[in-house]
C-alpha positions as CSV (number, residue, x, y, z in Angstrom):
1,M,-23.9,12.0,-11.2
2,R,-20.5,12.9,-12.4
3,F,-18.0,14.7,-10.1
4,S,-16.5,17.6,-11.5
5,L,-12.8,17.0,-11.0
6,T,-10.6,19.8,-10.2
7,V,-6.9,17.7,-9.6
8,A,-4.2,19.7,-10.6
9,F,-2.1,17.4,-12.6
10,T,1.5,17.7,-12.9
11,L,1.5,17.6,-16.4
12,I,4.8,19.0,-17.2
13,A,6.6,16.0,-15.1
14,G,4.3,13.5,-16.3
15,A,5.4,14.3,-19.7
16,A,8.6,14.3,-18.5
17,L,8.1,11.0,-17.1
18,A,7.0,9.6,-19.9
19,Q,9.5,10.4,-22.2
20,Q,12.0,9.0,-19.8
21,T,10.3,5.9,-19.6
22,A,9.8,5.9,-23.6
23,D,13.7,6.4,-23.8
24,A,14.3,3.6,-21.3
25,V,12.6,1.3,-23.2
26,Q,12.9,2.3,-26.5
27,P,14.3,-0.8,-28.3
28,E,17.7,-1.3,-30.4
29,S,17.2,-0.9,-34.1
30,G,16.5,-4.1,-35.8
31,T,14.5,-5.2,-32.9
32,D,10.7,-6.1,-33.7
33,G,7.8,-3.6,-33.7
34,A,6.6,-5.4,-29.6
35,A,8.6,-3.0,-28.1
36,V,8.0,0.0,-29.8
37,A,4.3,-0.7,-29.5
38,T,4.8,-1.1,-25.9
39,T,6.7,2.3,-25.8
40,E,3.9,4.0,-27.8
41,A,1.2,2.0,-25.4
42,I,3.2,3.7,-22.2
43,A,3.1,7.5,-23.5
44,A,-1.0,6.6,-24.4
45,A,-1.3,5.2,-21.2
46,Q,0.0,8.6,-19.6
47,A,-1.5,10.7,-21.6
48,S,-5.0,9.1,-20.6
49,K,-4.5,9.8,-17.4
50,D,-3.1,13.5,-17.7
51,A,-6.8,13.5,-19.4
52,G,-8.9,12.1,-16.7
53,Q,-9.6,9.1,-18.9
54,P,-9.2,5.3,-17.7
55,V,-7.5,3.0,-19.9
56,T,-9.5,0.3,-21.5
57,A,-8.3,-3.2,-22.5
58,Q,-9.9,-6.5,-23.4
59,S,-7.8,-9.4,-22.0
60,Y,-5.0,-8.3,-19.0
61,M,-4.3,-5.1,-17.1
62,V,-1.7,-3.7,-14.5
63,A,-2.1,-0.5,-12.3
64,A,1.0,0.2,-10.5
65,A,3.2,3.3,-9.6
66,N,5.9,3.0,-11.9
67,P,6.1,2.7,-15.8
68,L,8.9,0.8,-16.0
69,A,7.0,-2.0,-13.6
70,V,4.2,-1.8,-15.3
71,Q,5.7,-2.5,-19.1
72,A,7.4,-5.7,-16.6
73,G,4.0,-7.0,-16.0
74,T,2.0,-6.7,-19.0
75,E,5.3,-8.4,-20.5
76,V,4.8,-11.0,-18.9
77,L,0.9,-11.2,-19.1
78,A,1.4,-10.9,-22.8
79,A,3.8,-14.1,-22.5
80,G,0.6,-16.3,-21.4
81,G,1.7,-15.4,-17.6
82,T,-0.7,-14.9,-14.7
83,A,-1.5,-12.4,-12.2
84,A,0.6,-14.0,-9.8
85,D,3.5,-14.1,-12.4
86,A,3.0,-10.6,-13.2
87,L,3.2,-9.4,-9.6
88,V,6.7,-11.1,-9.0
89,A,7.6,-9.3,-11.8
90,V,5.8,-5.9,-10.9
91,Q,7.2,-6.0,-7.1
92,V,10.9,-6.5,-8.5
93,V,11.3,-4.2,-10.8
94,L,9.5,-1.8,-8.0
95,G,11.9,-2.5,-5.5
96,L,14.5,-0.8,-8.2
97,V,12.6,1.9,-9.6
98,E,10.8,3.3,-6.5
99,P,12.7,1.8,-3.6
100,Q,11.7,4.2,-0.8
101,S,7.9,2.6,-1.4
102,S,8.7,-1.5,-1.2
103,G,11.1,-4.1,-2.1
104,I,12.2,-7.4,-1.1
105,G,13.2,-5.8,2.7
106,G,9.7,-5.3,3.1
107,G,6.2,-7.2,3.5
108,A,3.1,-7.1,1.9
109,F,-0.6,-7.9,2.2
110,L,-2.5,-9.7,-0.6
111,V,-6.4,-10.2,-1.7
112,W,-7.0,-12.9,-4.8
113,Y,-9.1,-13.9,-7.0
114,D,-9.1,-17.2,-8.4
115,A,-10.9,-17.7,-11.8
116,K,-11.1,-21.0,-11.9
117,A,-12.1,-22.1,-8.2
118,K,-14.2,-18.7,-7.8
119,E,-12.9,-18.1,-4.3
120,L,-11.1,-15.5,-2.7
121,T,-7.6,-16.3,-1.2
122,T,-5.6,-13.4,1.5
123,L,-2.1,-13.7,2.1
124,D,-0.2,-12.3,4.8
125,G,3.0,-11.3,4.1
126,R,3.7,-9.0,6.8
127,E,7.0,-8.4,8.7
128,T,6.9,-9.9,12.1
129,A,9.1,-8.9,15.6
130,P,12.4,-10.4,15.9
131,L,12.4,-12.8,18.8
132,A,14.6,-10.7,20.5
133,A,12.6,-7.8,20.6
134,T,11.1,-7.1,23.8
135,P,7.2,-4.7,24.1
136,Q,9.9,-1.8,25.8
137,L,12.0,-2.0,22.1
138,F,11.0,1.9,21.6
139,Q,11.2,3.0,25.1
140,T,13.7,5.4,26.5
141,D,15.5,4.4,30.0
142,D,13.1,6.3,31.8
143,G,10.2,4.4,29.9
144,E,9.3,6.7,27.9
145,P,8.5,6.6,24.4
146,M,11.3,7.3,21.9
147,G,10.8,10.0,19.3
148,F,9.7,8.3,16.1
149,F,12.2,9.2,13.6
150,D,15.1,8.2,16.7
151,A,13.8,4.6,16.5
152,V,13.1,4.3,12.8
153,V,16.8,5.2,11.7
154,G,18.7,2.1,12.1
155,G,18.5,-1.5,12.7
156,R,16.2,-1.3,15.8
157,S,13.4,-0.7,13.6
158,V,13.7,-3.6,11.0
159,G,11.5,-6.7,10.9
160,T,11.6,-9.8,9.4
161,P,10.8,-9.2,5.4
162,G,8.0,-10.9,4.6
163,T,8.0,-10.1,0.4
164,P,10.4,-12.3,-0.6
165,A,8.2,-15.5,0.9
166,L,4.9,-14.1,-0.4
167,L,6.1,-14.1,-4.0
168,E,7.2,-16.9,-3.7
169,E,4.4,-18.3,-2.4
170,V,2.0,-16.8,-5.1
171,H,3.8,-18.1,-7.6
172,T,3.5,-21.8,-6.6
173,R,-0.2,-21.5,-5.9
174,W,-0.5,-19.5,-9.2
175,G,2.2,-19.3,-11.4
176,N,2.2,-20.4,-15.2
177,L,5.7,-19.2,-16.1
178,A,9.2,-20.3,-14.7
179,W,10.0,-18.3,-11.6
180,P,13.2,-17.6,-13.4
181,R,11.8,-15.6,-16.5
182,L,10.0,-13.3,-14.1
183,F,12.9,-11.7,-12.8
184,D,14.6,-11.0,-16.5
185,E,13.6,-7.2,-16.8
186,A,14.7,-6.3,-13.4
187,I,18.0,-7.4,-13.6
188,R,18.8,-6.3,-17.0
189,L,17.2,-2.7,-15.3
190,A,19.3,-3.2,-12.7
191,E,22.5,-4.2,-14.6
192,D,21.7,-1.6,-17.4
193,G,20.7,1.1,-15.6
194,F,17.2,3.3,-15.9
195,E,16.4,6.9,-15.0
196,V,15.9,8.1,-11.9
197,S,12.3,9.6,-11.9
198,P,11.1,13.5,-10.7
199,R,9.4,11.8,-7.4
200,L,12.8,9.6,-6.7
201,A,14.7,12.3,-6.8
202,G,12.6,14.8,-4.8
203,L,12.3,12.3,-2.4
204,V,16.0,11.6,-2.1
205,E,16.7,15.4,-1.9
206,N,14.4,15.7,1.1
207,D,15.7,13.1,2.9
208,A,19.5,13.5,2.0
209,D,20.5,13.8,5.8
210,R,18.8,10.7,6.8
211,L,20.2,8.6,3.8
212,G,23.5,10.0,4.9
213,T,23.3,8.2,7.8
214,F,25.2,5.1,6.6
215,P,27.3,4.4,4.2
216,A,26.1,1.8,1.8
217,T,22.6,4.1,1.4
218,A,24.5,7.1,1.3
219,D,26.9,5.5,-1.6
220,Y,23.9,4.9,-3.7
221,F,21.7,7.6,-2.9
222,L,24.1,10.6,-2.5
223,P,26.8,10.0,-5.3
224,G,29.8,11.9,-4.0
225,G,27.8,13.9,-1.4
226,T,24.9,14.8,-4.0
227,P,21.5,13.7,-4.1
228,L,20.6,11.8,-7.2
229,S,19.2,14.1,-9.7
230,V,16.2,13.4,-12.5
231,G,17.7,11.8,-15.6
232,T,20.6,9.9,-13.4
233,I,21.2,6.9,-14.8
234,L,21.3,4.8,-12.0
235,E,23.0,1.1,-11.9
236,N,22.8,-1.4,-9.0
237,P,24.8,-4.3,-9.6
238,D,24.4,-5.7,-6.1
239,Y,20.6,-6.0,-6.4
240,A,21.0,-7.5,-9.7
241,A,23.1,-10.1,-8.1
242,T,20.5,-10.6,-5.4
243,L,17.7,-11.0,-8.0
244,R,19.8,-13.9,-9.7
245,A,20.5,-15.3,-6.6
246,M,16.7,-15.5,-5.9
247,A,16.2,-16.6,-9.6
248,A,18.1,-19.5,-9.0
249,E,17.3,-20.3,-4.8
250,G,14.0,-19.0,-4.6
251,A,13.0,-17.3,-1.6
252,D,15.3,-19.0,0.2
253,A,18.1,-17.2,-1.1
254,I,17.0,-14.3,1.0
255,Y,16.3,-15.8,4.1
256,T,19.2,-18.4,4.1
257,G,22.6,-18.1,3.6
258,A,25.5,-14.7,2.5
259,I,22.4,-12.5,1.9
260,A,20.6,-13.3,4.8
261,A,23.6,-13.4,7.2
262,D,24.4,-9.8,5.6
263,I,20.8,-8.8,6.5
264,V,21.3,-9.5,10.1
265,E,24.8,-8.2,10.5
266,T,23.9,-4.5,8.8
267,V,20.8,-4.4,11.1
268,Q,22.7,-6.2,14.5
269,T,26.1,-3.9,13.8
270,A,24.6,-0.3,12.4
271,G,23.7,2.5,14.6
272,N,20.9,2.3,16.8
273,P,20.9,-1.6,16.3
274,G,18.6,-4.3,16.3
275,V,17.9,-7.8,17.3
276,L,17.1,-9.5,14.4
277,S,18.7,-13.0,13.7
278,E,19.2,-15.3,11.2
279,L,16.7,-17.8,13.1
280,D,13.8,-14.6,12.7
281,L,14.8,-15.1,8.6
282,S,14.8,-19.1,8.6
283,I,11.9,-19.3,10.6
284,Y,9.3,-16.9,8.5
285,Q,6.4,-18.1,7.1
286,V,3.5,-16.3,5.1
287,K,0.4,-17.0,6.2
288,E,-3.4,-17.5,4.6
289,R,-6.2,-15.4,6.4
290,A,-10.0,-15.5,5.8
291,P,-10.8,-12.7,3.8
292,V,-12.6,-9.8,5.5
293,C,-16.0,-8.8,3.8
294,A,-18.3,-6.1,4.4
295,T,-22.0,-5.7,2.5
296,Y,-22.3,-2.0,0.6
297,R,-24.6,-1.7,-2.0
298,A,-25.3,-4.8,-2.6
299,H,-21.6,-5.2,-3.1
300,D,-19.0,-7.7,-1.2
301,V,-16.0,-5.1,-0.4
302,C,-13.2,-7.8,0.5
303,G,-10.1,-7.3,1.8
304,M,-7.0,-8.7,4.1
305,G,-8.0,-9.0,8.1
306,P,-5.7,-8.8,11.1
307,P,-2.9,-8.0,11.7
308,S,-4.4,-5.3,8.5
309,S,-6.8,-3.4,10.1
310,G,-7.7,-1.8,6.5
311,A,-10.4,-4.2,5.6
312,L,-12.0,-3.9,8.9
313,T,-11.8,0.3,8.8
314,V,-13.0,0.4,5.2
315,G,-15.8,-2.2,5.8
316,Q,-16.9,-0.3,8.6
317,I,-16.5,2.9,7.4
318,L,-18.9,1.7,4.4
319,G,-21.3,-0.7,6.9
320,M,-22.2,2.7,8.8
321,L,-22.8,4.7,5.2
322,D,-25.0,1.6,4.0
323,G,-28.1,3.3,5.1
324,Y,-27.7,6.7,3.8
325,D,-28.4,7.6,0.4
326,L,-24.9,8.7,-0.9
327,S,-25.8,8.6,-4.4
328,A,-28.9,11.2,-3.8
329,L,-26.8,13.6,-2.3
330,G,-24.1,14.0,-4.8
331,A,-20.5,14.2,-4.3
332,N,-20.4,17.9,-3.9
333,N,-22.8,17.8,-1.3
334,P,-21.1,18.8,2.3
335,E,-24.0,16.2,4.0
336,S,-21.9,13.8,2.0
337,W,-18.7,14.3,3.4
338,R,-20.2,15.1,6.8
339,L,-21.3,11.0,7.0
340,I,-18.1,10.0,5.7
341,G,-16.2,12.1,8.0
342,D,-18.1,10.9,10.5
343,A,-18.3,7.4,9.9
344,S,-14.7,7.6,9.3
345,R,-14.0,8.5,13.2
346,L,-16.2,6.4,14.5
347,A,-14.1,3.5,12.4
348,F,-10.8,4.7,13.6
349,A,-12.2,4.7,17.0
350,D,-12.7,0.6,17.0
351,R,-9.6,0.3,15.1
352,G,-7.4,2.4,17.6
353,R,-9.4,-0.3,21.0
354,Y,-9.6,-3.5,19.3
355,M,-7.2,-3.8,16.1
356,A,-4.1,-5.9,16.3
357,D,-2.5,-9.1,15.3
358,S,-4.7,-11.8,16.0
359,D,-2.6,-14.3,16.1
360,F,-1.4,-12.4,19.8
361,V,-4.6,-10.8,20.7
362,P,-8.2,-11.8,20.7
363,M,-9.9,-9.9,18.3
364,P,-13.9,-9.3,17.6
365,T,-13.2,-9.2,14.1
366,A,-16.7,-10.8,13.0
367,G,-18.3,-8.7,15.4
368,L,-16.8,-5.3,14.1
369,V,-18.2,-5.8,10.8
370,D,-21.6,-7.5,11.7
371,P,-24.4,-5.9,9.7
372,A,-26.2,-4.9,12.9
373,Y,-23.7,-3.5,15.0
374,L,-22.5,-1.2,12.3
375,A,-26.3,-0.3,11.8
376,D,-26.3,0.9,15.2
377,R,-23.0,2.6,14.5
378,G,-24.5,4.3,11.6
379,A,-27.4,5.8,13.5
380,L,-24.9,8.1,15.8
381,L,-24.7,10.0,12.1
382,G,-28.7,10.6,12.0
383,G,-27.8,14.4,13.1
384,D,-27.0,17.4,11.3
385,V,-23.6,18.2,12.4
386,A,-20.6,16.5,13.5
387,L,-20.1,14.5,16.3
388,E,-18.8,16.4,19.7
389,E,-16.8,13.3,20.0
390,V,-16.8,9.9,19.3
391,A,-16.0,6.5,21.3
392,P,-15.2,2.8,20.6
393,G,-18.4,0.9,20.3
394,A,-18.9,-2.7,21.8
395,P,-19.1,-5.3,19.1
396,A,-20.0,-8.8,20.3
397,F,-17.5,-11.0,21.2
398,D,-16.9,-13.9,23.6
399,H,-13.7,-12.3,25.5
400,S,-13.0,-9.3,27.7
401,L,-12.3,-6.3,25.2
402,N,-10.5,-4.6,28.1
403,W,-7.7,-2.4,25.9
404,A,-6.5,0.6,25.8
405,D,-6.2,3.4,22.7
406,D,-3.4,2.9,20.6
407,Q,-1.8,6.0,19.3
408,S,0.7,4.1,17.1
409,L,2.3,6.8,14.2
410,E,1.9,5.3,10.8
411,L,3.8,7.3,8.2
412,P,3.0,6.8,4.3
413,S,5.6,5.0,2.0
414,T,3.9,2.2,0.4
415,S,2.6,0.9,-3.0
416,H,-0.2,-0.5,-4.4
417,I,-0.3,-3.1,-7.7
418,S,-3.4,-4.2,-9.4
419,I,-3.9,-6.8,-11.8
420,V,-6.6,-8.9,-14.0
421,D,-4.8,-11.4,-16.2
422,S,-6.7,-13.5,-19.2
423,F,-7.4,-16.5,-17.5
424,G,-9.9,-13.8,-15.0
425,N,-8.0,-14.1,-11.8
426,M,-7.6,-10.9,-10.1
427,A,-4.9,-9.4,-8.0
428,S,-5.0,-7.0,-5.5
429,M,-1.6,-6.2,-3.3
430,T,-0.7,-3.2,-1.1
431,T,3.4,-3.5,-0.4
432,T,5.6,-1.5,1.7
433,I,8.8,-0.7,4.0
434,E,7.1,1.5,5.9
435,N,8.3,5.3,6.2
436,A,10.1,6.7,2.9
437,F,13.3,4.8,2.2
438,G,12.3,2.4,5.7
439,S,15.2,1.9,8.0
440,R,17.8,4.2,5.7
441,L,19.7,0.6,5.9
442,M,20.6,-0.7,2.9
443,T,22.2,-4.4,1.9
444,N,22.6,-6.5,-1.0
445,G,21.6,-3.6,-3.3
446,F,17.8,-3.3,-1.3
447,L,16.4,-1.2,1.5
448,L,15.7,-2.7,5.0
449,N,11.7,-1.7,6.3
450,N,11.5,-0.2,9.8
451,E,7.7,-2.0,9.8
452,L,8.5,-2.3,13.9
453,T,7.5,1.0,14.3
454,D,4.0,0.5,13.1
455,F,3.9,-1.2,16.8
456,S,2.6,0.5,19.7
457,F,5.5,2.2,21.6
458,S,3.8,2.2,24.7
459,T,2.0,-1.2,26.3
460,H,-0.3,0.2,28.6
461,A,-2.4,3.3,29.1
462,N,-3.3,4.3,32.5
463,G,-2.3,0.5,33.5
464,V,-4.9,-1.0,30.5
465,P,-2.8,-3.1,27.8
466,I,-2.6,-1.9,24.5
467,A,-3.9,-4.7,21.6
468,N,-1.3,-3.3,19.0
469,A,2.1,-3.5,21.5
470,L,5.0,-5.2,20.4
471,A,5.6,-8.9,21.2
472,P,8.3,-11.4,19.8
473,G,7.0,-12.7,16.5
474,K,4.2,-10.9,16.0
475,R,2.8,-8.9,13.1
476,P,2.6,-5.2,13.6
477,R,-1.2,-3.8,13.1
478,S,-1.0,-2.1,9.3
479,S,-3.5,0.3,7.7
480,M,-2.9,-1.8,4.3
481,S,-6.3,-2.0,2.2
482,P,-5.9,-4.2,-0.9
483,T,-9.4,-4.7,-2.0
484,I,-11.2,-6.5,-4.1
485,V,-15.4,-5.7,-4.6
486,M,-17.6,-8.6,-5.2
487,K,-20.5,-8.4,-7.1
488,D,-22.7,-11.6,-7.5
489,D,-19.8,-14.0,-6.2
490,A,-17.8,-12.3,-8.9
491,P,-14.6,-9.7,-8.7
492,V,-15.3,-6.1,-10.3
493,L,-13.0,-4.0,-8.9
494,A,-9.1,-4.2,-7.4
495,I,-8.4,-0.9,-5.6
496,G,-5.9,-0.3,-3.2
497,S,-3.4,2.9,-2.4
498,P,-0.4,4.2,-0.4
499,G,-0.6,7.1,2.5
500,G,-0.1,5.4,6.2
501,S,-3.4,5.4,8.2
502,R,-4.6,7.6,5.6
503,I,-4.9,4.9,3.1
504,I,-8.0,3.5,4.9
505,G,-9.8,7.2,3.8
506,Y,-8.5,6.8,0.7
507,T,-9.8,3.4,-0.5
508,A,-13.0,3.8,1.3
509,K,-13.7,7.5,-0.7
510,S,-12.8,5.7,-3.9
511,I,-15.3,3.0,-3.7
512,I,-17.7,5.2,-2.6
513,A,-17.1,7.4,-6.0
514,W,-17.5,4.7,-8.0
515,L,-20.3,3.3,-6.8
516,D,-22.3,6.1,-5.4
517,W,-21.4,8.7,-7.8
518,G,-21.2,6.7,-10.8
519,M,-17.6,7.7,-11.5
520,D,-15.4,5.8,-13.7
521,V,-11.8,3.9,-12.1
522,Q,-9.7,6.9,-13.0
523,Q,-12.4,9.6,-11.8
524,A,-12.6,7.6,-8.9
525,V,-9.1,7.5,-8.0
526,S,-8.0,11.1,-8.9
527,L,-11.1,12.4,-6.8
528,P,-9.8,15.2,-4.2
529,H,-8.9,14.1,-1.0
530,A,-11.5,14.6,2.0
531,V,-10.3,12.3,4.9
532,N,-11.0,12.2,8.6
533,R,-9.4,10.0,11.2
534,F,-8.9,11.1,14.6
535,G,-11.0,14.3,14.4
536,T,-9.1,16.7,12.2
537,Y,-10.8,16.4,8.7
538,D,-7.5,16.9,6.1
539,F,-8.7,18.1,2.7
540,E,-6.4,18.1,-0.5
541,E,-4.7,21.7,-0.9
542,G,-5.0,22.8,-4.7
543,T,-8.1,20.7,-5.1
544,S,-12.5,21.6,-5.1
545,A,-12.0,19.4,-1.6
546,A,-10.5,22.6,0.1
547,D,-13.4,24.6,-0.6
548,L,-15.5,22.3,1.6
549,A,-13.1,23.3,4.9
550,P,-15.2,26.4,5.6
551,T,-18.5,24.6,5.3
552,M,-17.2,21.7,7.6
553,E,-15.6,23.8,10.1
554,A,-19.1,25.6,10.4
555,L,-20.6,21.5,10.7
556,G,-18.4,21.4,14.1
557,F,-15.4,19.8,12.5
558,E,-11.3,20.8,13.1
559,V,-10.3,21.3,9.6
560,N,-6.8,21.5,8.0
561,V,-5.9,22.2,4.4
562,R,-2.7,20.0,3.1
563,D,-1.0,18.0,0.7
564,L,-2.8,14.1,0.6
565,N,-0.5,12.1,-1.7
566,S,-2.2,8.8,-2.3
567,G,-1.2,6.4,-5.2
568,L,-4.3,4.6,-5.8
569,H,-4.6,2.0,-8.8
570,A,-7.4,0.3,-9.9
571,I,-8.9,-1.7,-12.3
572,E,-12.8,-2.5,-13.3
573,I,-13.7,-5.7,-14.8
574,G,-16.9,-5.2,-16.9
575,E,-17.6,-5.7,-20.6
576,T,-14.1,-3.8,-21.0
577,L,-11.0,-3.7,-18.4
578,Q,-10.8,-0.2,-17.4
579,G,-7.8,1.2,-15.4
580,G,-6.9,4.1,-13.7
581,A,-3.7,5.8,-11.6
582,D,-3.4,8.2,-9.2
583,P,-2.5,11.6,-11.3
584,R,-0.5,12.4,-8.1
585,R,2.2,9.5,-8.4
586,E,4.1,8.6,-11.2
587,G,2.1,5.1,-12.1
588,I,0.1,4.2,-15.0
589,A,-2.3,1.6,-15.9
590,L,-1.7,-0.3,-19.0
591,G,-3.0,-3.7,-20.9
592,D,-4.2,-5.2,-24.0
């Protein structure tokens, strides 16, 4: 059954972005036809997304949040690079053209399928709390939690970046091309300039007051005191110099030496100063974690385990729904959304109670996705109306589970990248600096994250400790949900999204649309949003999802119709590669 989509595509803005991208990559006269073909392919990919159709390819594909970054990745794949090589190229361009969402001042989680070894690996490039940080970092003098943006803006919120180390680790393990080659396009764009996109310009304007707090950030985003406008040619020579250093020295260029010293000085001397040190940078390590997988419709839905809550919570939602025939109910049936909404509420109850950095707190990871436990939790969905209340369950575990519920706030500004290469490798990486423009601190041409505000600002509730409380060296809980879906031990789908804690609902809903409702990847990522985390059911305004709100309210849900801005990017492996890019953002899928 195909769902009748009513997403309001922003065709005029999409067409404008496609033309700006084409202008930016148009070759000089006298070059060969390869660049022209790439320009035409980008325009075709944009048109396909606008028409609600997936992009198809035979050999390789990239789906990411900006056409310039996608182009950089596909050029690397065309040159014989792996998905690991392309991931580096895509990320360093995103850090330039989409700086509000991700970059080398932030962190990321990667789910990787190695075609040669036929195995999944997950790598944790999440930021860490400084060694000098205390659990009371985000509390006032009287012990009360600080206001969110009082904590975010400035050095206090900055954790040790993980993205540079993750990129180097990925390339060391699985790269084919020379490391310096992967920075060429980002360096060229930073030096020659790129056109400011509608999304970047709009976000700069909306955040102008905070961006104006610090001189280096204000000079870049608010030249002459005026927010960047659409189509402005923006150069970033400082970022180009940083990338040249990374190309020559590897990730050490960020974690030691002059750039590391600049990061620390920026954090420690800014308003609302933080405690990040050069020691914190020098000891940072990427961690390989065991993938977390949940069974759904004879598929294994696999992702990143703690400190991410993504794979666990997506897996719980799907596991609770596995006993219900959503395919027969269909995408237009309120009963489908009743089940999805309450499964999500139950999963988020467990998330708030148990999920955190398992290096610091014991976690019932296996118990949370145990099929028997999820079947018992799923049985709670057997009624006809919304659950009056939800509570955390009691998954099997060999430790005490005396934890209080976390109330940390996680606001969205993140990016997702899906890649398949010609060798059959698949990468699904979600990458972030947390809030839009992170801490609003800029050094050496890049923004620093505010990732520490993903910790709970309170350490206890009614005397009971909170699992996601801050501790030195600890990694804050995340909702990032980079996912690879497996069928018969082979990858069939890479997917993920930005969106704060709504990432989980966006990803789960899209997998349901693809597996249960027979949608292609473009239809699945375009499907109007209906997301329930903590009791209020959010419906995407201006779409057919909003039409469900009165019915769901009659079933007992609290409802809210609002903008829901995901950034889903998905690639399906079948007879061909099929890619989908979220129409709510500027990205495309592109391949050959």
